[in-house]
Backbone atoms as SQL, in Angstrom:
CREATE TABLE atoms (id INTEGER PRIMARY KEY, chain TEXT, resi INTEGER, resn TEXT, atom TEXT, x REAL, y REAL, z REAL);
INSERT INTO atoms VALUES
  (1, 'A', 1, 'MET', 'N', 113.559, 128.072, -80.209),
  (2, 'A', 1, 'MET', 'CA', 114.957, 127.987, -80.594),
  (3, 'A', 1, 'MET', 'C', 115.695, 127.137, -79.572),
  (4, 'A', 2, 'GLY', 'N', 116.839, 126.667, -79.908),
  (5, 'A', 2, 'GLY', 'CA', 117.597, 125.771, -79.043),
  (6, 'A', 2, 'GLY', 'C', 118.466, 126.500, -78.035),
  (7, 'A', 3, 'ASP', 'N', 119.318, 125.729, -77.423),
  (8, 'A', 3, 'ASP', 'CA', 120.219, 126.263, -76.406),
  (9, 'A', 3, 'ASP', 'C', 121.161, 127.319, -76.959),
  (10, 'A', 4, 'VAL', 'N', 121.593, 127.139, -78.171),
  (11, 'A', 4, 'VAL', 'CA', 122.522, 128.095, -78.777),
  (12, 'A', 4, 'VAL', 'C', 121.856, 129.461, -78.898),
  (13, 'A', 5, 'GLY', 'N', 120.597, 129.485, -79.291),
  (14, 'A', 5, 'GLY', 'CA', 119.870, 130.746, -79.404),
  (15, 'A', 5, 'GLY', 'C', 119.738, 131.439, -78.061),
  (16, 'A', 6, 'GLU', 'N', 119.443, 130.670, -77.033),
  (17, 'A', 6, 'GLU', 'CA', 119.332, 131.233, -75.687),
  (18, 'A', 6, 'GLU', 'C', 120.681, 131.767, -75.213),
  (19, 'A', 7, 'ASP', 'N', 121.727, 131.027, -75.488),
  (20, 'A', 7, 'ASP', 'CA', 123.070, 131.476, -75.114),
  (21, 'A', 7, 'ASP', 'C', 123.436, 132.766, -75.840),
  (22, 'A', 8, 'PHE', 'N', 123.103, 132.846, -77.115),
  (23, 'A', 8, 'PHE', 'CA', 123.419, 134.039, -77.891),
  (24, 'A', 8, 'PHE', 'C', 122.656, 135.247, -77.356),
  (25, 'A', 9, 'ARG', 'N', 121.375, 135.070, -77.023),
  (26, 'A', 9, 'ARG', 'CA', 120.594, 136.175, -76.458),
  (27, 'A', 9, 'ARG', 'C', 121.173, 136.617, -75.114),
  (28, 'A', 10, 'ALA', 'N', 121.583, 135.664, -74.303),
  (29, 'A', 10, 'ALA', 'CA', 122.192, 135.998, -73.015),
  (30, 'A', 10, 'ALA', 'C', 123.506, 136.743, -73.223),
  (31, 'A', 11, 'TYR', 'N', 124.291, 136.306, -74.198),
  (32, 'A', 11, 'TYR', 'CA', 125.556, 136.979, -74.500),
  (33, 'A', 11, 'TYR', 'C', 125.311, 138.414, -74.961),
  (34, 'A', 12, 'ARG', 'N', 124.330, 138.607, -75.835),
  (35, 'A', 12, 'ARG', 'CA', 124.024, 139.961, -76.311),
  (36, 'A', 12, 'ARG', 'C', 123.579, 140.858, -75.170),
  (37, 'A', 13, 'ALA', 'N', 122.769, 140.335, -74.251),
  (38, 'A', 13, 'ALA', 'CA', 122.331, 141.115, -73.092),
  (39, 'A', 13, 'ALA', 'C', 123.529, 141.478, -72.213),
  (40, 'A', 14, 'TRP', 'N', 124.433, 140.520, -71.995),
  (41, 'A', 14, 'TRP', 'CA', 125.624, 140.778, -71.198),
  (42, 'A', 14, 'TRP', 'C', 126.502, 141.831, -71.863),
  (43, 'A', 15, 'LEU', 'N', 126.679, 141.724, -73.180),
  (44, 'A', 15, 'LEU', 'CA', 127.510, 142.669, -73.916),
  (45, 'A', 15, 'LEU', 'C', 126.936, 144.080, -73.838),
  (46, 'A', 16, 'LYS', 'N', 125.629, 144.197, -73.942),
  (47, 'A', 16, 'LYS', 'CA', 124.974, 145.504, -73.845),
  (48, 'A', 16, 'LYS', 'C', 125.207, 146.118, -72.462),
  (49, 'A', 17, 'GLU', 'N', 125.071, 145.321, -71.426),
  (50, 'A', 17, 'GLU', 'CA', 125.302, 145.799, -70.063),
  (51, 'A', 17, 'GLU', 'C', 126.773, 146.159, -69.855),
  (52, 'A', 18, 'LYS', 'N', 127.678, 145.379, -70.412),
  (53, 'A', 18, 'LYS', 'CA', 129.113, 145.653, -70.297),
  (54, 'A', 18, 'LYS', 'C', 129.472, 146.976, -70.960),
  (55, 'A', 19, 'LYS', 'N', 128.922, 147.235, -72.141),
  (56, 'A', 19, 'LYS', 'CA', 129.199, 148.496, -72.832),
  (57, 'A', 19, 'LYS', 'C', 128.648, 149.676, -72.046),
  (58, 'A', 20, 'LYS', 'N', 127.475, 149.504, -71.447),
  (59, 'A', 20, 'LYS', 'CA', 126.894, 150.566, -70.627),
  (60, 'A', 20, 'LYS', 'C', 127.793, 150.848, -69.426),
  (61, 'A', 21, 'SER', 'N', 128.270, 149.792, -68.783),
  (62, 'A', 21, 'SER', 'CA', 129.164, 149.933, -67.638),
  (63, 'A', 21, 'SER', 'C', 130.470, 150.614, -68.049),
  (64, 'A', 22, 'ASN', 'N', 131.032, 150.215, -69.179),
  (65, 'A', 22, 'ASN', 'CA', 132.261, 150.839, -69.689),
  (66, 'A', 22, 'ASN', 'C', 132.051, 152.324, -69.938),
  (67, 'A', 23, 'SER', 'N', 130.919, 152.690, -70.539),
  (68, 'A', 23, 'SER', 'CA', 130.627, 154.094, -70.835),
  (69, 'A', 23, 'SER', 'C', 130.553, 154.909, -69.558),
  (70, 'A', 24, 'GLU', 'N', 129.824, 154.399, -68.572),
  (71, 'A', 24, 'GLU', 'CA', 129.685, 155.122, -67.309),
  (72, 'A', 24, 'GLU', 'C', 131.039, 155.314, -66.646),
  (73, 'A', 25, 'TRP', 'N', 131.859, 154.270, -66.627),
  (74, 'A', 25, 'TRP', 'CA', 133.171, 154.357, -66.002),
  (75, 'A', 25, 'TRP', 'C', 134.065, 155.341, -66.755),
  (76, 'A', 26, 'SER', 'N', 134.082, 155.246, -68.083),
  (77, 'A', 26, 'SER', 'CA', 134.937, 156.111, -68.901),
  (78, 'A', 26, 'SER', 'C', 134.570, 157.576, -68.730),
  (79, 'A', 27, 'LEU', 'N', 133.279, 157.877, -68.761),
  (80, 'A', 27, 'LEU', 'CA', 132.846, 159.263, -68.628),
  (81, 'A', 27, 'LEU', 'C', 133.104, 159.787, -67.219),
  (82, 'A', 28, 'ALA', 'N', 132.977, 158.937, -66.217),
  (83, 'A', 28, 'ALA', 'CA', 133.297, 159.347, -64.850),
  (84, 'A', 28, 'ALA', 'C', 134.778, 159.703, -64.742),
  (85, 'A', 29, 'LYS', 'N', 135.639, 158.926, -65.392),
  (86, 'A', 29, 'LYS', 'CA', 137.076, 159.218, -65.369),
  (87, 'A', 29, 'LYS', 'C', 137.389, 160.525, -66.094),
  (88, 'A', 30, 'LEU', 'N', 136.743, 160.770, -67.228),
  (89, 'A', 30, 'LEU', 'CA', 136.957, 162.038, -67.932),
  (90, 'A', 30, 'LEU', 'C', 136.567, 163.207, -67.032),
  (91, 'A', 31, 'ASP', 'N', 135.425, 163.081, -66.348),
  (92, 'A', 31, 'ASP', 'CA', 134.984, 164.137, -65.438),
  (93, 'A', 31, 'ASP', 'C', 135.935, 164.271, -64.249),
  (94, 'A', 32, 'GLU', 'N', 136.378, 163.153, -63.714),
  (95, 'A', 32, 'GLU', 'CA', 137.281, 163.158, -62.560),
  (96, 'A', 32, 'GLU', 'C', 138.582, 163.888, -62.878),
  (97, 'A', 33, 'TYR', 'N', 139.108, 163.685, -64.071),
  (98, 'A', 33, 'TYR', 'CA', 140.359, 164.321, -64.469),
  (99, 'A', 33, 'TYR', 'C', 140.162, 165.705, -65.085),
  (100, 'A', 34, 'GLY', 'N', 138.909, 166.160, -65.154),
  (101, 'A', 34, 'GLY', 'CA', 138.635, 167.498, -65.669),
  (102, 'A', 34, 'GLY', 'C', 138.846, 167.636, -67.163),
  (103, 'A', 35, 'ILE', 'N', 138.684, 166.567, -67.890),
  (104, 'A', 35, 'ILE', 'CA', 138.854, 166.593, -69.339),
  (105, 'A', 35, 'ILE', 'C', 137.515, 166.946, -69.971),
  (106, 'A', 36, 'SER', 'N', 137.502, 168.023, -70.736),
  (107, 'A', 36, 'SER', 'CA', 136.250, 168.439, -71.368),
  (108, 'A', 36, 'SER', 'C', 136.042, 167.670, -72.666),
  (109, 'A', 37, 'TYR', 'N', 134.788, 167.427, -72.981),
  (110, 'A', 37, 'TYR', 'CA', 134.451, 166.656, -74.177),
  (111, 'A', 37, 'TYR', 'C', 133.108, 167.108, -74.714),
  (112, 'A', 38, 'GLN', 'N', 132.877, 166.796, -75.963),
  (113, 'A', 38, 'GLN', 'CA', 131.596, 167.056, -76.627),
  (114, 'A', 38, 'GLN', 'C', 131.049, 165.723, -77.093),
  (115, 'A', 39, 'THR', 'N', 129.736, 165.657, -77.169),
  (116, 'A', 39, 'THR', 'CA', 129.127, 164.431, -77.658),
  (117, 'A', 39, 'THR', 'C', 128.148, 164.754, -78.772),
  (118, 'A', 40, 'ARG', 'N', 128.026, 163.847, -79.678),
  (119, 'A', 40, 'ARG', 'CA', 127.074, 164.006, -80.775),
  (120, 'A', 40, 'ARG', 'C', 125.925, 163.010, -80.650),
  (121, 'A', 41, 'ASN', 'N', 126.226, 161.786, -80.200),
  (122, 'A', 41, 'ASN', 'CA', 125.175, 160.768, -80.146),
  (123, 'A', 41, 'ASN', 'C', 125.348, 159.801, -78.977),
  (124, 'A', 42, 'TYR', 'N', 126.098, 160.177, -77.965),
  (125, 'A', 42, 'TYR', 'CA', 126.316, 159.384, -76.753),
  (126, 'A', 42, 'TYR', 'C', 127.094, 158.091, -76.968),
  (127, 'A', 43, 'THR', 'N', 127.586, 157.861, -78.147),
  (128, 'A', 43, 'THR', 'CA', 128.492, 156.736, -78.364),
  (129, 'A', 43, 'THR', 'C', 129.830, 157.220, -78.904),
  (130, 'A', 44, 'HIS', 'N', 129.880, 158.462, -79.325),
  (131, 'A', 44, 'HIS', 'CA', 131.080, 159.052, -79.921),
  (132, 'A', 44, 'HIS', 'C', 131.321, 160.391, -79.237),
  (133, 'A', 45, 'TYR', 'N', 132.462, 160.532, -78.615),
  (134, 'A', 45, 'TYR', 'CA', 132.809, 161.762, -77.920),
  (135, 'A', 45, 'TYR', 'C', 134.014, 162.391, -78.597),
  (136, 'A', 46, 'ILE', 'N', 134.032, 163.710, -78.578),
  (137, 'A', 46, 'ILE', 'CA', 135.119, 164.462, -79.197),
  (138, 'A', 46, 'ILE', 'C', 135.851, 165.204, -78.090),
  (139, 'A', 47, 'ILE', 'N', 137.122, 164.900, -77.951),
  (140, 'A', 47, 'ILE', 'CA', 137.958, 165.527, -76.935),
  (141, 'A', 47, 'ILE', 'C', 138.948, 166.426, -77.655),
  (142, 'A', 48, 'THR', 'N', 139.009, 167.694, -77.236),
  (143, 'A', 48, 'THR', 'CA', 139.960, 168.642, -77.805),
  (144, 'A', 48, 'THR', 'C', 140.865, 169.133, -76.683),
  (145, 'A', 49, 'HIS', 'N', 142.173, 169.030, -76.898),
  (146, 'A', 49, 'HIS', 'CA', 143.141, 169.445, -75.886),
  (147, 'A', 49, 'HIS', 'C', 144.407, 169.923, -76.588),
  (148, 'A', 50, 'ASN', 'N', 144.869, 171.089, -76.220),
  (149, 'A', 50, 'ASN', 'CA', 146.082, 171.677, -76.804),
  (150, 'A', 50, 'ASN', 'C', 146.035, 171.708, -78.325),
  (151, 'A', 51, 'GLY', 'N', 144.883, 172.027, -78.880),
  (152, 'A', 51, 'GLY', 'CA', 144.750, 172.133, -80.325),
  (153, 'A', 51, 'GLY', 'C', 144.659, 170.809, -81.054),
  (154, 'A', 52, 'LYS', 'N', 144.636, 169.715, -80.332),
  (155, 'A', 52, 'LYS', 'CA', 144.516, 168.389, -80.949),
  (156, 'A', 52, 'LYS', 'C', 143.112, 167.848, -80.692),
  (157, 'A', 53, 'THR', 'N', 142.607, 167.082, -81.639),
  (158, 'A', 53, 'THR', 'CA', 141.275, 166.505, -81.522),
  (159, 'A', 53, 'THR', 'C', 141.375, 164.991, -81.481),
  (160, 'A', 54, 'LEU', 'N', 140.608, 164.402, -80.579),
  (161, 'A', 54, 'LEU', 'CA', 140.606, 162.959, -80.392),
  (162, 'A', 54, 'LEU', 'C', 139.164, 162.464, -80.434),
  (163, 'A', 55, 'ASP', 'N', 138.897, 161.453, -81.239),
  (164, 'A', 55, 'ASP', 'CA', 137.595, 160.797, -81.251),
  (165, 'A', 55, 'ASP', 'C', 137.655, 159.664, -80.241),
  (166, 'A', 56, 'TYR', 'N', 136.693, 159.633, -79.326),
  (167, 'A', 56, 'TYR', 'CA', 136.714, 158.650, -78.243),
  (168, 'A', 56, 'TYR', 'C', 135.380, 157.918, -78.182),
  (169, 'A', 57, 'TYR', 'N', 135.458, 156.617, -78.028),
  (170, 'A', 57, 'TYR', 'CA', 134.271, 155.762, -77.949),
  (171, 'A', 57, 'TYR', 'C', 134.254, 155.125, -76.558),
  (172, 'A', 58, 'PRO', 'N', 133.518, 155.716, -75.606),
  (173, 'A', 58, 'PRO', 'CA', 133.605, 155.266, -74.218),
  (174, 'A', 58, 'PRO', 'C', 133.092, 153.855, -73.963),
  (175, 'A', 59, 'SER', 'N', 132.216, 153.345, -74.800),
  (176, 'A', 59, 'SER', 'CA', 131.697, 151.993, -74.550),
  (177, 'A', 59, 'SER', 'C', 132.766, 150.924, -74.769),
  (178, 'A', 60, 'THR', 'N', 133.760, 151.240, -75.595),
  (179, 'A', 60, 'THR', 'CA', 134.844, 150.291, -75.843),
  (180, 'A', 60, 'THR', 'C', 136.173, 150.790, -75.287),
  (181, 'A', 61, 'GLY', 'N', 136.261, 152.089, -74.988),
  (182, 'A', 61, 'GLY', 'CA', 137.506, 152.664, -74.503),
  (183, 'A', 61, 'GLY', 'C', 138.500, 152.944, -75.611),
  (184, 'A', 62, 'LEU', 'N', 138.064, 152.823, -76.834),
  (185, 'A', 62, 'LEU', 'CA', 138.964, 153.031, -77.972),
  (186, 'A', 62, 'LEU', 'C', 138.920, 154.475, -78.442),
  (187, 'A', 63, 'TRP', 'N', 140.008, 154.911, -79.086),
  (188, 'A', 63, 'TRP', 'CA', 140.078, 156.249, -79.657),
  (189, 'A', 63, 'TRP', 'C', 140.697, 156.165, -81.016);
């Protein structure tokens, strides 16, 4: 494959590492602040606080 294919593979590898780094940082912050959470598949976390439920995706930081 050409240069574009190599660039795309490198980008995918970087993106995978970035998401892993984001997840580790996000979960460390949840633990640091004492926020309890449940996980179903390590990409989707469920946070319950004051009777409210929040779906959280630590690899992207979105909820």
